[in-house]
C-alpha positions in Angstrom: 20.6 -90.0 -38.5 22.7 -92.5 -40.4 26.5 -92.3 -40.2 28.4 -92.5 -43.4 30.8 -95.4 -44.0 33.8 -93.1 -43.0 32.5 -92.2 -39.5 30.4 -89.3 -38.3 32.4 -86.4 -39.8 30.6 -86.4 -43.2 33.2 -88.6 -44.7 36.1 -86.3 -44.0 37.8 -88.0 -41.1 38.3 -85.1 -38.6 41.7 -86.3 -37.3 43.2 -86.7 -40.7 42.0 -83.2 -41.7 43.5 -81.6 -38.6 46.8 -83.4 -39.3 46.7 -82.3 -42.9 46.1 -78.7 -41.8 49.1 -78.9 -39.4 51.3 -80.2 -42.1 50.2 -77.4 -44.5 50.9 -74.8 -41.8 54.3 -76.3 -41.1 55.1 -76.3 -44.9 53.9 -72.7 -45.1 56.2 -71.7 -42.3 59.1 -73.5 -43.9 58.4 -71.7 -47.2 58.4 -68.3 -45.5 61.7 -69.1 -43.8 63.3 -70.4 -47.0 62.0 -67.3 -48.9 63.6 -65.0 -46.4 66.9 -66.9 -46.6 66.8 -66.8 -50.4 66.1 -63.0 -50.4 69.3 -62.5 -48.4 71.5 -64.6 -50.6 73.8 -63.0 -53.3 74.7 -64.5 -56.6 77.8 -63.4 -58.6 78.5 -63.7 -62.3 81.0 -62.3 -64.7 81.5 -61.9 -68.4 84.3 -61.0 -70.7 86.8 -63.0 -68.7 86.1 -61.0 -65.6 85.9 -57.6 -67.3 82.4 -57.2 -66.0 81.3 -58.6 -62.6 77.9 -58.2 -61.0 76.1 -59.4 -57.9 72.3 -59.8 -57.6 70.4 -60.7 -54.4 67.6 -63.2 -54.0 65.1 -60.4 -54.5 66.3 -60.1 -58.1 68.0 -56.7 -57.5 71.3 -55.7 -58.9 73.4 -54.9 -55.8 76.9 -54.5 -57.3 78.4 -53.9 -60.7 82.2 -53.8 -61.4 83.6 -52.8 -64.8 87.3 -52.9 -65.4 88.6 -49.8 -67.1 89.9 -51.7 -70.1 86.3 -52.8 -70.9 85.4 -49.2 -71.5 86.0 -48.4 -75.2 84.2 -45.3 -76.4 84.3 -46.7 -79.9 82.5 -49.9 -78.9 79.9 -49.1 -76.2 77.7 -51.9 -77.6 80.3 -54.5 -76.5 80.2 -53.1 -72.9 76.4 -53.2 -72.9 76.5 -56.8 -74.1 79.0 -57.7 -71.3 76.8 -56.1 -68.7 73.7 -57.8 -69.9 75.5 -61.2 -70.0 76.8 -60.9 -66.5 73.5 -59.7 -65.0 71.4 -62.3 -66.8 73.7 -65.1 -65.7 73.6 -63.9 -62.0 69.8 -63.7 -62.2 69.7 -67.2 -63.7 71.9 -68.6 -60.9 69.6 -67.0 -58.3 66.5 -68.4 -59.9 68.0 -71.9 -60.2 68.9 -71.8 -56.5 65.4 -70.5 -55.6 63.7 -73.4 -57.5 66.0 -76.0 -55.9 65.3 -74.6 -52.4 61.6 -74.4 -52.8 61.4 -77.9 -54.3 63.3 -79.2 -51.3 60.6 -77.7 -49.0 57.6 -78.6 -51.1 58.7 -81.9 -52.5 58.4 -80.5 -56.0 54.9 -79.2 -55.5 56.0 -75.5 -55.5 53.9 -74.7 -58.6 50.8 -75.9 -56.9 51.0 -73.7 -53.8 
């Protein structure tokens, strides 16, 4: 039997493959830990100069919503709806931005490949 030019492991270099597998496992553990930490974080945003304030968690769930009484105008419910949407969407955006930064820190920017 002839050995390939990279040794007797079919050209794969067994030691390098084991090291690569260990690195992948370590990255997977770091990703799981980071994911858990991100799920527990909360992000707050407001709209209408603080008339509507909301908090979302890292699981993208709305966990708190505060509406000042002066924001409630029965003649303009649409404005209140817009304020709520703006606050919730901003909190979700902040959470997603934080999630991307944290995951990129763990994966070195390869998060989309995993």
